N, C-alpha and C positions, 0 to 999 in steps of 0.2 A: 503493498500500500505506500504510494507515496504523495508525501506531502512536501510542497515548497511554501515553506513558513516566510518569503519572505513578500511573496505575492497575495497572502490572507489580509484584512484587513484586522489593525488592531482587535474590533470591537469581536470578533469570529474565531480566534484565534482558540481561545478555550474549547467551543463547542467543535469546533471542527475535529480538535486531537481529541476530547474526551463524552460529545454528544451532548444529548440536552433530551428532556423528558418535556412530554408535551406540556404546553402554557408556561414553561421556562421563561418567556418573552414573549411580548409580540409579536404576532406572527409566527411563532409554533405551535400550528396548529397539531403536527403529527411528530412525534418523536422520533428521534434521529441517534444512533450510533454512532460513536466519533469514530477515528483512526487509529486506536488504541483496539478495541475493541474488535474491527474489521480486520484487523490485522493475526488475530488471533490464530495462532499454528503457525505462522508464516510471518515475514519479516517488514517491520516497519521505517519506509525511509525517510528520514528528516530533512530536506536537501535546503541550506541555507542557513541552518539551526543558528549560525550568528546575528540572524536580523530578528532573532525572537525574543520579544519587549520582555523591558525587566520586572515584570509586575509579574508574567506569565511562565516565569523561569521556576520558579518555588513550587508551581502547580507540576512541571516535567519533571523536577525531579523526586518529587512525593510519588510521580506514578512509577519512574527507574529506580530510585529507592526500595517501595516499597509495593509494587505492584498494583498499588490506590488508584483506580480510575475513578473519578467521582464527575458525575455527568452533569450537566445545571437543570438545576431544578431538583434535584434529588438530596435527600439528607443524609444518606449514606451511601460510603463509596463503592464499586463491586471491585473485583480483582483480576487480574489476565494475568496467566503462568505460563505462558510460552509464544511469549513474541520476542525477536530478535529486532533487537532497533540498531540500524546505523545510520549516525548522521554525516553529512559533508557539510562545506563551508570556505569563504573563498577567502574570508577573513582573518587573520589571526591571532585566537581567543585565546592567547596567550595575553599579548596586549591589549586586548578588549575588557580581561581582568582585570589589567596593572589601569584602566582607565575608570571603572567600575561601571561599565557597559554590559556584563557577564560578571555571573557568580560565579566565586571560585569551588564552589561546592559541583557547581551543575559541571563546570568545567572539569573537574579531576573524575568527576561520575560517568561523563562523556569519554575520559581518556582512556578506557579500558585497553583498545588496539588501536593505533591509529596507522594509517597507510598516507604518505605523503606524496601526492601525484604531482611533480614538479611540470613547470610551464615545455613550452613545447620549445621554448627557443636553449633548454637545458636538456632535450631530450631528441637533437636533430637526426638521429637514426630513426625515429618512428616515422617520420614524414614522408618516406618512399611506399611503407605498408598503410602509413592513413589515407596515399593522395591515392593508390589503387583500391581503396575503401571505398573514398568519396565517389569513382568516378564509376564502378560498378552500380552505385546506388543512384547515379547520372543515369547511365545507358540503362541499366537492369541487365547486364551480362559480362561474365568476365571478359567476353572479347570484344567489349567497346572501344574507348578511346583509350588510347594510352601517351602516355609522355615522351619525347625525345631525352635523349642524354642531357643538353641545353636548358632545357627545362626542369629538369629534375634539378639541375646542379642550382638556377636560382632558386629554386623552394629551399632547397637545404640550406641556402644561402642567408635567408633570409631569419631577420629575429622576430618574427610574430610578435606582435603587441599585443594580435586580437587571440593569442592562443588558439587550438584547433578549429575553433569558430570561424577565422579567419582566413584559415587555409582552407576548408570547404566552400564559403564563398568565392576567394580569387582562383580555385577548381572548377568551381562552378560557371564563374563569367568566362576563365577560358576557356569552358567545353563551348558555351552558347557562340561563342563567336569563331569558331575554328571551322571549317566547311566539314561537310561530312564524307568521313572517310581518310580524312587526312590524322594524325596525329599531330597533340598538342606541342608545338615548339615552346623557344624561347621568346619571340617575338609576343607571341600569346598571353604568354604569364607577364610578359614586360608590361602588355596593353592592360593586363587584369588588375596591375599595382599601379597605374599610375592612375587610371580612371578610380579607383578606388580610393586616392590620394586629391582625389578633385571633386569626387563627388557627382559626376555626372556620366549617363550613359554614353555608353559605345554607338559607335554609328552602325548601321546593321546596312548589306544589301538587302534589295528585297530578296533574296533569294534567302541569306540566311534569315530573315524575318520571317518568314513562310516558314520555316523549316523550325525556327522556335518557337513559332505560334502554335504549331505542330506537335513540338515536343511537351509542352504547359499546358495546350486547354485542358487537360482534367483542372490541374492546380486553378486554372483562373477563371473556369466555368463554376470550383466550390467557393472562388471569393467573390463573384458575380451575386452568387445564392447567397452566400452572408452578408454582402454588403448589402443586398436588394430586401 
């Protein structure tokens, strides 16, 4: 059960994590199980846990320490007995503790087994494998678009301030503006970097525009329906 803590409105954090009973607040027509209860027998993934509001942190600590989950609107608490909790954050929690924005006791409760994922600039050896993965996603096949050695060298030399997301966007942009049947070369990568910095679109030939529209028709249709 994944929960992005940073995306939760401040006043909904507790109800999303622990649930609520019918009538617990205005609009609570029906009760709802929280993420902890939903994850019973599996894994609860708390993404961006460093963004958890300070006043909600004791409640998370109580759930982690005593396995006690108290839904809004109830006097007593229920218990979860078999939930694995995985938390992720992009902020250094040690610094947040010093600054008073994250509870020290909660930090130590979460720090059972720590896996540090270094930024892409510190693991350049992953660039080729990630590039192949993203190009497979784009083309839908292993035999889809490929990179020339020069293009791969440019990607490997970049510092990637935008991390893996930036690599994905650069590849998708370069692939979209490479003629069908051709490998993605260094000029396409340079153009993708250049247009990324400029923040403007690339100029397409009519043939490329037609191919791009055909390739992304499903996504465009979904976007149009959502907007409509």
